[in-house]
C-alpha positions as CSV (number, residue, x, y, z in Angstrom):
1,X,13.1,105.6,25.1
2,X,16.2,103.7,26.0
3,X,17.3,100.9,23.8
4,X,18.5,97.9,25.8
5,X,20.6,95.0,24.3
6,X,20.7,91.7,26.1
7,X,23.4,89.0,25.6
8,X,24.2,85.7,27.3
9,X,26.6,87.4,29.5
10,X,23.8,89.6,30.9
11,X,21.5,86.7,32.0
12,X,20.6,86.9,35.7
13,X,23.0,85.0,37.9
14,X,20.1,83.3,39.7
15,X,18.8,81.9,36.5
16,X,22.2,80.5,35.6
17,X,22.5,78.9,39.1
18,X,19.0,77.3,38.8
19,X,20.0,75.7,35.5
20,X,23.2,74.4,36.8
21,X,21.5,72.7,39.7
22,X,19.1,70.7,37.6
23,X,21.7,68.0,36.5
24,X,22.7,67.7,40.2
25,X,19.1,67.1,41.3
26,X,18.7,64.3,38.6
27,X,22.0,62.8,39.8
28,X,20.9,62.7,43.4
29,X,17.5,61.2,42.5
30,X,19.3,58.5,40.4
31,X,21.6,57.7,43.3
32,X,18.6,57.5,45.7
33,X,16.7,55.1,43.4
34,X,19.8,52.9,43.0
35,X,20.2,52.8,46.8
36,X,16.6,51.9,47.4
37,X,16.7,49.2,44.7
38,X,19.9,47.7,46.3
39,X,18.2,47.6,49.7
40,X,15.1,45.9,48.2
41,X,17.3,43.5,46.3
42,X,18.9,42.3,49.5
43,X,15.9,42.5,51.9
44,X,13.2,41.1,49.7
45,X,14.4,37.4,49.9
46,X,14.4,37.8,53.7
47,X,10.9,39.1,53.7
48,X,9.7,36.2,51.5
49,X,11.5,33.7,53.8
50,X,9.7,35.1,56.9
51,X,6.3,35.1,55.2
52,X,6.4,31.7,53.4
53,X,9.4,29.5,53.7
54,X,10.1,29.9,57.4
55,X,6.5,29.1,58.6
56,X,6.5,26.0,56.3
57,X,9.7,24.6,57.8
58,X,8.6,25.3,61.3
59,X,5.3,23.5,60.9
60,X,4.8,20.1,62.6
61,X,6.1,17.0,60.8
62,X,3.5,14.5,59.8
63,X,3.1,11.5,57.6
64,X,6.8,10.9,57.0
65,X,7.3,8.3,54.2
66,X,9.6,6.2,56.5
67,X,8.6,5.7,60.1
68,X,10.8,7.7,62.5
69,X,11.6,4.5,64.5
70,X,13.4,3.1,61.4
71,X,15.3,6.2,60.4
72,X,18.6,6.2,62.2
73,X,21.4,5.6,64.1
74,X,24.0,4.3,66.4
75,X,26.1,6.5,68.7
76,X,29.1,7.4,66.4
77,X,29.8,10.9,67.5
78,X,30.4,12.5,70.9
79,X,28.5,15.8,71.1
80,X,30.2,16.7,74.4
81,X,33.4,17.3,72.5
82,X,31.8,19.7,70.1
83,X,32.4,23.5,70.4
84,X,30.7,26.5,68.8
85,X,33.3,28.6,67.0
86,X,32.6,32.2,65.8
87,X,34.8,33.8,63.2
88,X,35.6,37.5,62.7
89,X,32.6,38.0,60.5
90,X,30.2,36.7,63.2
91,X,29.6,33.4,61.5
92,X,29.4,30.5,63.9
93,X,30.0,26.8,63.2
94,X,30.6,23.5,64.9
95,X,34.1,22.4,65.7
96,X,35.6,19.4,67.4
97,X,39.0,18.0,68.3
98,X,37.7,14.4,68.0
99,X,39.8,12.3,65.6
100,X,38.2,9.1,64.3
101,X,40.3,5.9,64.5
102,X,40.8,3.3,61.8
103,X,40.8,3.6,58.0
104,X,38.4,6.1,56.5
105,X,38.0,7.4,52.9
106,X,39.2,10.9,52.1
107,X,36.1,12.0,50.3
108,X,32.7,11.0,48.8
109,X,30.4,12.7,46.4
110,X,26.9,14.1,46.8
111,X,24.2,14.3,44.1
112,X,20.9,16.1,44.6
113,X,19.1,16.1,41.2
114,X,16.3,18.5,42.3
115,X,18.8,21.1,43.2
116,X,21.0,20.5,40.1
117,X,23.9,19.4,42.3
118,X,25.9,16.6,40.7
119,X,28.8,14.8,42.4
120,X,29.7,17.6,44.7
121,X,32.9,16.7,46.7
122,X,32.4,16.1,50.4
123,X,35.8,15.9,52.3
124,X,35.6,13.4,55.1
125,X,36.4,14.5,58.7
126,X,36.8,18.1,57.6
127,X,35.6,21.5,59.0
128,X,36.4,23.7,56.0
129,X,33.6,24.0,53.4
130,X,34.7,26.9,51.2
131,X,36.1,24.7,48.5
132,X,34.0,21.6,49.1
133,X,31.2,20.2,51.3
134,X,32.2,19.4,54.9
135,X,31.7,16.0,56.4
136,X,31.7,16.5,60.2
137,X,34.6,14.7,61.9
138,X,33.5,11.5,63.5
139,X,30.0,11.4,61.9
140,X,29.0,8.2,60.1
141,X,30.2,7.4,56.7
142,X,27.7,6.7,53.8
143,X,25.8,3.4,54.3
144,X,26.8,3.0,58.0
145,X,24.7,3.1,61.1
146,X,24.6,6.7,62.4
147,X,24.3,10.2,61.1
148,X,26.3,11.3,58.1
149,X,26.5,15.0,58.7
150,X,27.3,17.4,55.9
151,X,27.5,21.2,55.9
152,X,27.5,23.6,52.9
153,X,27.3,27.4,52.3
154,X,24.3,29.4,51.1
155,X,24.0,32.9,49.7
156,X,21.2,35.3,48.6
157,X,18.9,33.3,46.3
158,X,19.7,35.7,43.4
159,X,23.3,34.4,43.4
160,X,22.4,30.7,43.7
161,X,25.0,28.5,41.9
162,X,24.9,24.8,42.5
163,X,28.4,24.5,41.1
164,X,30.0,27.0,43.5
165,X,30.8,25.6,47.0
166,X,30.2,29.1,48.5
167,X,26.6,29.0,47.3
168,X,25.9,25.3,46.8
169,X,23.2,24.8,49.5
170,X,21.3,28.1,48.8
171,X,18.2,26.2,47.5
172,X,18.3,23.5,50.2
173,X,14.9,24.8,51.4
174,X,13.4,23.5,48.2
175,X,13.8,19.9,49.2
176,X,10.6,18.1,50.2
177,X,9.7,14.8,51.8
178,X,10.4,12.0,49.4
179,X,13.1,13.8,47.4
180,X,16.2,11.7,46.7
181,X,19.9,12.3,47.5
182,X,22.6,10.0,46.1
183,X,26.0,9.4,47.7
184,X,28.9,7.9,45.8
185,X,31.7,6.5,48.0
186,X,34.3,4.7,45.9
187,X,32.5,2.1,43.8
188,X,29.4,2.1,46.0
189,X,26.3,4.2,45.6
190,X,23.7,4.9,48.4
191,X,20.3,6.6,48.0
192,X,18.7,8.6,50.8
193,X,15.2,9.9,51.0
194,X,14.3,13.2,52.6
195,X,12.2,12.7,55.8
196,X,11.8,16.3,57.0
197,X,13.5,19.7,57.4
198,X,13.6,22.0,60.4
199,X,15.1,25.3,61.4
200,X,17.3,25.4,64.5
201,X,19.5,27.8,66.5
202,X,23.1,28.0,65.3
203,X,24.2,26.6,68.8
204,X,22.0,23.6,68.6
205,X,24.5,20.7,68.5
206,X,21.7,18.1,69.0
207,X,21.4,17.9,65.2
208,X,24.7,16.0,65.2
209,X,23.2,13.2,67.4
210,X,21.5,10.0,66.3
211,X,17.8,10.2,65.6
212,X,16.9,6.6,66.5
213,X,18.5,3.3,67.2
214,X,19.7,0.9,64.5
215,X,19.0,3.3,61.7
216,X,21.0,5.0,58.9
217,X,20.7,8.7,58.2
218,X,22.2,11.6,56.4
219,X,21.8,15.2,57.5
220,X,22.5,18.3,55.4
221,X,22.9,21.7,57.1
222,X,23.2,25.3,55.9
223,X,22.6,28.9,57.0
224,X,19.1,30.4,56.7
225,X,17.6,32.7,55.7
226,X,19.9,32.3,52.7
227,X,22.5,35.1,52.7
228,X,22.4,35.4,56.5
229,X,23.7,33.3,59.4
230,X,20.8,33.9,61.8
231,X,19.6,30.3,61.8
232,X,20.4,26.8,60.5
233,X,18.4,24.6,58.3
234,X,18.8,20.9,58.7
235,X,17.4,18.4,56.2
236,X,17.1,14.9,57.6
237,X,17.2,11.9,55.2
238,X,17.2,8.1,55.6
239,X,18.9,5.4,53.7
240,X,16.5,3.5,51.4
């Protein structure tokens, strides 16, 4: 009878290979799970938007607290001079070469208590809204006849930050009829009431136009679904 002695060096090569592959398999599974989680993290808010928020905003507007005929505005902006500009990232925005005449303030401040936005700076007659809110050139000033048109950025809801101008309007969809917006211009303060919200195409420049004669209005606009630039949300308010 032969006596056989086994040592670690004599283990079958196949067994050693199988053991060495186990950590690799765990690593691949971990990477796969992280990838799937990342996709769900980004896609889930879009799914929620399509199933709940989007249909609510596209519904017909009824029972507005202020009659539409009393909402807004004189012709203070010329939409025929407005262009749609698209940047290198594919984001499109309104632009104009129109330069208002006469003295105008450099800025005013926007407060939306429901969204925890307090005295956010809106630069007047400005098209850049990365470091502030943008007041569209030629649109009405707070308290005036016409449409005070303000644009701000939005991001994925998970990154909402009302103190960051790159994310400040992420929760704009939460505004409902009757919510209040406060505008401070110098030593004067104006209160506006939300009338309705609607989703529009990014090329729809009609949102800049007056809503009705002899009224005073403020419109807030941002990209939706939050984190994309597919559509635009406009929230229309009236001076109270």
